[in-house]
PAZAVEX-390053 format. One line per 2 residues: their letters; for each residue x, y, z of C-alpha. Coordinates in nm, 2 decimals, decimal comma. Example, Ala and Ser with C-alpha at 12.3 -4.5 7.8 and 13.67 -1.06 7.14 Angstrom:
<recs>
AS> 1,23 -0,45 0,78  1,37 -0,11 0,71
</recs>
This chain:
<recs>
MR> -20,87 19,10 -3,79  -20,70 19,45 -3,82
AP> -20,34 19,47 -3,91  -20,12 19,64 -3,66
HH> -20,01 19,98 -3,71  -19,64 20,05 -3,74
NP> -19,51 20,40 -3,66  -19,23 20,49 -3,92
TH> -19,07 20,72 -3,63  -19,04 20,42 -3,36
PP> -18,83 20,10 -3,49  -18,97 19,76 -3,39
AH> -18,84 19,63 -3,06  -18,66 19,36 -3,20
AY> -18,46 19,63 -3,40  -18,24 19,72 -3,07
AN> -17,92 19,53 -3,03  -17,84 19,37 -2,71
PY> -17,49 19,52 -2,58  -17,38 19,19 -2,41
DE> -17,42 19,03 -2,77  -17,21 19,27 -2,89
LG> -16,95 19,24 -2,64  -16,97 18,86 -2,72
AL> -16,92 18,92 -3,11  -16,60 19,07 -3,03
GD> -16,44 18,72 -2,94  -16,53 18,58 -3,26
DG> -16,55 18,73 -3,59  -16,55 19,11 -3,47
PT> -16,35 19,41 -3,56  -16,07 19,29 -3,32
GP> -16,13 18,93 -3,36  -15,90 18,68 -3,53
HG> -16,07 18,80 -3,85  -16,14 19,16 -3,77
PL> -16,03 19,45 -3,96  -15,82 19,57 -3,64
QE> -15,64 19,22 -3,64  -15,55 19,26 -4,01
AL> -15,43 19,58 -3,94  -15,20 19,49 -3,70
ER> -15,08 19,19 -3,90  -15,00 19,44 -4,20
GS> -14,79 19,65 -3,95  -14,59 19,37 -3,82
EQ> -14,52 19,25 -4,16  -14,38 19,60 -4,28
GS> -14,22 19,66 -3,98  -14,01 19,32 -4,00
ED> -13,91 19,43 -4,33  -13,76 19,78 -4,22
DS> -13,48 19,83 -3,97  -13,62 19,84 -3,58
WA> -13,70 20,18 -3,45  -13,52 20,35 -3,15
PP> -13,57 20,63 -2,97  -13,32 20,93 -3,03
HH> -13,00 20,96 -2,84  -12,90 21,31 -2,73
GR> -12,59 21,18 -2,49  -12,23 21,18 -2,58
SA> -12,10 20,83 -2,63  -11,83 20,66 -2,43
SG> -11,63 20,62 -2,74  -11,65 20,98 -2,84
TR> -11,57 21,06 -2,48  -11,26 20,82 -2,48
RR> -11,16 20,98 -2,84  -11,17 21,32 -2,69
KR> -10,98 21,24 -2,40  -10,70 21,09 -2,60
GR> -10,73 21,38 -2,82  -10,62 21,61 -2,53
FA> -10,34 21,42 -2,37  -10,20 21,35 -2,74
GL> -10,20 21,71 -2,78  -9,94 21,76 -2,51
PF> -9,57 21,81 -2,62  -9,33 21,50 -2,56
AV> -9,11 21,73 -2,37  -9,39 21,76 -2,12
KA> -9,46 21,41 -2,11  -9,11 21,31 -2,03
VC> -9,10 21,58 -1,77  -9,38 21,43 -1,59
GL> -9,25 21,10 -1,58  -8,88 21,19 -1,48
VV> -9,10 21,36 -1,16  -9,26 21,06 -1,07
LA> -9,01 20,86 -1,11  -8,72 21,09 -0,90
AF> -9,01 21,08 -0,64  -9,02 20,71 -0,63
LT> -8,64 20,69 -0,62  -8,62 20,94 -0,36
VA> -8,89 20,76 -0,13  -8,68 20,45 -0,19
DR> -8,36 20,60 -0,13  -8,50 20,73 0,20
WA> -8,62 20,46 0,35  -8,32 20,25 0,27
LL> -8,12 20,52 0,45  -8,35 20,48 0,79
YA> -8,29 20,10 0,75  -7,95 20,12 0,74
EG> -7,93 20,37 1,02  -8,15 20,14 1,24
RA> -7,93 19,84 1,18  -7,60 20,04 1,24
AD> -7,72 20,18 1,57  -7,83 19,83 1,70
TL> -7,51 19,69 1,57  -7,28 19,95 1,75
KD> -7,48 19,95 2,09  -7,40 19,55 2,08
RL> -7,04 19,56 1,97  -6,96 19,86 2,19
KL> -7,15 19,72 2,50  -7,35 20,05 2,53
SA> -7,62 20,11 2,77  -7,87 20,28 2,51
AP> -7,83 20,27 2,15  -7,64 20,54 1,96
EV> -7,82 20,79 1,73  -7,66 20,76 1,38
EI> -7,69 21,02 1,07  -7,54 20,89 0,75
GG> -7,47 21,18 0,52  -7,47 21,23 0,15
FP> -7,71 21,18 -0,11  -7,85 20,95 -0,28
FL> -7,74 20,68 -0,01  -7,81 20,36 -0,27
TQ> -7,54 20,48 -0,51  -7,29 20,50 -0,21
VA> -7,39 20,18 -0,08  -7,32 20,05 -0,44
DK> -7,00 20,23 -0,43  -6,88 20,08 -0,08
RL> -6,80 20,45 0,08  -7,00 20,68 0,25
DS> -6,93 21,07 0,25  -6,99 21,08 0,62
VR> -7,16 20,91 0,93  -7,21 21,13 1,24
LT> -7,22 20,92 1,60  -7,40 21,06 1,90
VP> -7,35 20,84 2,19  -7,50 20,93 2,54
DV> -7,41 20,78 2,89  -7,03 20,66 2,83
AA> -6,87 20,52 3,17  -6,52 20,70 3,19
DR> -6,35 20,61 3,50  -6,54 20,76 3,79
VS> -6,76 20,97 3,59  -7,02 20,92 3,31
LA> -6,95 21,14 3,00  -7,27 21,31 2,91
RV> -7,25 21,29 2,54  -6,99 21,17 2,29
TA> -7,08 21,31 1,92  -6,81 21,19 1,65
TA> -6,82 21,25 1,25  -6,65 20,98 1,04
HD> -6,54 21,13 0,68  -6,49 20,89 0,39
VR> -6,61 20,59 0,55  -6,51 20,26 0,34
LN> -6,77 19,99 0,37  -6,71 19,62 0,37
AD> -7,05 19,52 0,23  -7,22 19,31 -0,02
GL> -7,54 19,50 -0,07  -7,72 19,70 0,23
TA> -7,87 19,39 0,42  -7,51 19,23 0,41
IR> -7,26 19,52 0,59  -7,01 19,37 0,81
GA> -6,77 19,62 0,88  -6,62 19,99 0,81
DI> -6,27 20,14 0,79  -6,28 20,51 0,94
PR> -5,95 20,69 0,78  -6,05 20,98 1,02
FD> -6,29 21,14 1,26  -6,35 21,47 1,47
GE> -6,60 21,53 1,74  -6,64 21,63 2,10
VL> -6,69 21,49 2,44  -6,94 21,67 2,71
LS> -6,89 21,60 3,06  -7,19 21,75 3,22
FD> -7,19 21,94 3,54  -7,53 21,81 3,64
DL> -7,39 21,45 3,60  -7,09 21,54 3,82
NR> -7,32 21,68 4,08  -7,46 21,37 4,10
EL> -7,20 21,12 4,10  -6,93 21,31 4,29
GA> -7,08 21,54 4,50  -7,38 21,31 4,59
SQ> -7,64 21,59 4,54  -7,48 21,81 4,82
VK> -7,15 21,97 4,59  -7,22 22,16 4,30
FT> -6,97 22,23 3,99  -6,98 22,55 3,81
GQ> -6,78 22,66 3,55  -6,54 22,96 3,58
GQ> -6,32 23,10 3,29  -6,20 22,85 3,00
DR> -6,00 22,57 3,24  -6,14 22,65 3,60
VL> -6,42 22,46 3,78  -6,58 22,59 4,14
AR> -6,69 22,32 4,38  -6,94 22,45 4,65
GT> -7,16 22,27 4,89  -7,13 22,06 5,20
LP> -6,91 21,76 5,31  -7,04 21,55 5,58
VA> -6,76 21,45 5,86  -6,81 21,27 6,18
GH> -7,19 21,39 6,16  -7,10 21,72 6,12
DL> -7,19 21,90 5,75  -6,89 22,13 5,67
RL> -6,91 22,37 5,41  -6,69 22,29 5,12
RA> -6,49 22,54 4,90  -6,26 22,42 4,63
DA> -6,12 22,51 4,28  -6,02 22,28 4,02
RL> -5,79 22,36 3,73  -5,82 22,13 3,41
RQ> -5,51 22,03 3,21  -5,48 21,75 2,95
EG> -5,29 21,45 3,02  -5,15 21,28 2,77
DR> -5,36 21,23 2,42  -5,67 21,07 2,58
GI> -5,68 21,19 2,99  -5,80 21,50 3,15
AT> -5,64 21,58 3,50  -5,76 21,84 3,77
EI> -5,54 22,02 3,99  -5,75 22,08 4,31
DG> -5,66 22,40 4,52  -5,82 22,65 4,78
MR> -5,97 22,33 4,93  -6,13 22,44 5,24
LD> -6,41 22,31 5,52  -6,60 22,57 5,73
IG> -6,71 22,43 6,07  -6,99 22,67 6,10
DL> -6,85 23,03 6,25  -6,60 22,86 6,48
AT> -6,33 22,72 6,27  -6,16 22,68 5,91
YR> -6,00 22,35 5,81  -5,75 22,37 5,50
PG> -5,57 22,05 5,45  -5,19 22,04 5,43
TS> -4,89 22,10 5,67  -4,81 22,49 5,59
AS> -4,84 22,74 5,84  -5,19 22,86 5,64
EG> -5,32 22,53 5,66  -5,47 22,31 5,93
LH> -5,74 22,41 6,15  -5,78 22,77 6,25
LT> -6,00 22,96 6,44  -6,23 23,21 6,24
RE> -6,21 23,61 6,30  -6,56 23,61 6,52
AA> -6,45 23,28 6,71  -6,10 23,46 6,79
AD> -6,26 23,78 6,86  -6,53 23,61 7,11
LA> -6,24 23,43 7,29  -6,06 23,74 7,38
QE> -6,38 23,86 7,55  -6,41 23,50 7,75
TR> -6,21 23,53 8,03  -6,22 23,16 8,11
KA> -6,14 23,04 7,78  -5,86 23,31 7,74
KA> -5,70 23,20 8,08  -5,73 22,82 7,95
LL> -5,54 22,88 7,61  -5,27 23,07 7,78
AV> -5,22 22,79 8,01  -5,06 22,58 7,72
PS> -4,70 22,67 7,71  -4,72 22,60 7,30
VV> -4,99 22,83 7,25  -4,78 23,10 7,44
RV> -4,49 23,06 7,22  -4,69 23,08 6,90
LG> -4,92 23,41 7,05  -4,55 23,54 7,10
VP> -4,66 23,64 7,48  -4,38 23,71 7,74
DS> -4,38 23,49 8,05  -4,40 23,78 8,28
EV> -4,73 23,91 8,09  -4,88 23,58 8,10
RE> -4,82 23,53 8,51  -4,99 23,90 8,54
AE> -5,29 23,78 8,33  -5,31 23,48 8,52
RS> -5,33 23,68 8,85  -5,53 23,98 8,72
DA> -5,82 24,00 8,51  -5,75 24,36 8,42
AL> -5,41 24,24 8,29  -5,59 23,97 8,09
SR> -5,83 24,22 7,94  -5,56 24,44 7,85
LT> -5,35 24,16 7,66  -5,64 23,99 7,48
GR> -5,77 24,34 7,42  -5,48 24,42 7,16
PS> -5,56 24,40 6,78  -5,31 24,19 6,76
FV> -5,43 23,92 7,02  -5,74 23,83 6,76
RQ> -5,45 23,79 6,45  -5,22 23,58 6,65
AM> -5,52 23,37 6,80  -5,61 23,30 6,44
GL> -5,28 23,20 6,35  -5,28 22,92 6,61
NL> -5,33 22,57 6,43  -5,60 22,36 6,65
VD> -5,50 22,02 6,51  -5,14 22,04 6,67
LA> -5,33 22,17 7,01  -5,59 21,91 6,99
VE> -5,29 21,64 7,01  -5,16 21,83 7,34
QP> -5,47 21,95 7,52  -5,79 21,77 7,34
EL> -5,95 21,89 7,68  -5,91 22,26 7,55
LE> -6,06 22,19 7,22  -6,35 22,10 7,39
RL> -6,41 22,42 7,61  -6,38 22,60 7,29
GF> -6,66 22,39 7,14  -6,54 22,15 6,92
DP> -6,66 21,79 6,88  -6,39 21,56 6,97
AL> -6,49 21,30 6,67  -6,45 21,59 6,42
LD> -6,10 21,65 6,57  -6,03 21,28 6,54
AL> -6,16 21,27 6,15  -6,01 21,62 6,02
PR> -5,67 21,49 6,02  -5,76 21,21 5,78
LT> -5,91 21,43 5,53  -5,54 21,48 5,38
RP> -5,51 21,71 5,06  -5,49 21,38 4,83
VL> -5,80 21,23 5,00  -6,00 21,54 4,96
AD> -5,86 21,62 4,62  -5,97 21,28 4,50
QL> -6,34 21,28 4,61  -6,35 21,65 4,40
SL> -6,14 21,51 4,11  -6,30 21,54 3,77
GF> -6,02 21,41 3,58  -6,11 21,10 3,29
EI> -5,95 20,91 3,02  -6,12 20,79 2,72
PE> -6,07 20,41 2,64  -5,79 20,33 2,39
PE> -5,93 20,17 2,07  -5,82 19,81 1,95
QG> -5,69 19,98 1,64  -5,62 20,33 1,53
QV> -5,57 20,62 1,75  -5,79 20,89 1,96
RL> -5,63 21,18 2,07  -5,82 21,48 2,30
RD> -5,77 21,84 2,18  -5,86 22,19 2,33
VR> -6,04 22,13 2,67  -6,29 22,41 2,76
VR> -6,49 22,47 3,07  -6,89 22,58 2,94
ED> -7,19 22,67 3,14  -7,34 22,34 3,12
GI> -6,98 22,15 3,14  -6,63 22,08 3,03
QV> -6,63 22,00 2,66  -6,34 21,84 2,52
RI> -6,28 21,82 2,12  -6,16 21,47 1,98
EG> -5,98 21,35 1,68  -5,87 21,04 1,54
AG> -5,76 20,79 1,25  -5,73 20,43 1,15
LS> -6,04 20,30 1,32  -6,20 19,98 1,23
VG> -6,58 19,87 1,32  -6,65 19,49 1,27
GS> -6,50 19,25 1,01  -6,26 19,44 0,75
</recs>
């Protein structure tokens, strides 16, 4: 047989390696196997790495310790005086807040205590002066205490506001929360009697009080009498009465019954019930009323008309017109006191337009009775200890203001 011919340029078929076989060899003793060169290189690198220091990537940021050192360095660079000032400012702010808190607490406690002990309708407003407050409490002495009390009852009226400032107050206390009382060597203040309160309490919203000058108060409004609303006018002058009282002198009192008559309480010739000028002029022109008036002997005597003229006027309207047409007749008719006439001839006043019930009620409105209804007087209570005095009474636009002063008062236990 002829031997097969081998082409040197083409390797035999068995010379080609199977790729799957090569992959399998990698798990045994290949380059990366347990005995391969790659595994050996890795083992050598591991042994060398264990001998040297472990490697870490470079860190380019600032370390925490460095930052702290730098911050400490900045603060440490400040002068000691600046540090001391900052500390004192913080301490002063803390002490101020604590002092103000203690002040507000003490003012609230004092207001509640005064309300209970003085039996006030509302808690007063208390303002403690001086700074700092805590050092004053420690010394048991307050520079000043301002007290404002609203709506204090005083006889028939209410004082709108009583304001007083106590000076050099001595405390009976064991600390801030154990203040048992206080001694007040002296104080001063003022009392306000409001016209709004007077209008409500005395005038029943029908009489209004207004100031006129330094000591005069005007009363204007209406007063109901026997079912009629009579116009009221009165003047009150204020004067101090003793050390604790204010008295009023009422004069110029007058009640107007429409345009018919005016009533002034009293017994003098100018007082009583008198016709107005308009009513007297109308009477002179009304024949029937004029004749009825001349028929009363007491009226004729007041008018000063001779009996002969009266008899002639009764017979002739012309003679009556001449009599009543005189200028003096109107003036003389206005001088008649109709209160006295009402006793003698009540039916005559009815002809003139007067209500009998009103004529019966007016005489009971004497000067004392009417003055009492309009009196603005009051007296402040006398304290159990010490003394209180009123000074300098003045009339203001909104009311009556009275200065007060006192000494030797005690509040609570001493």
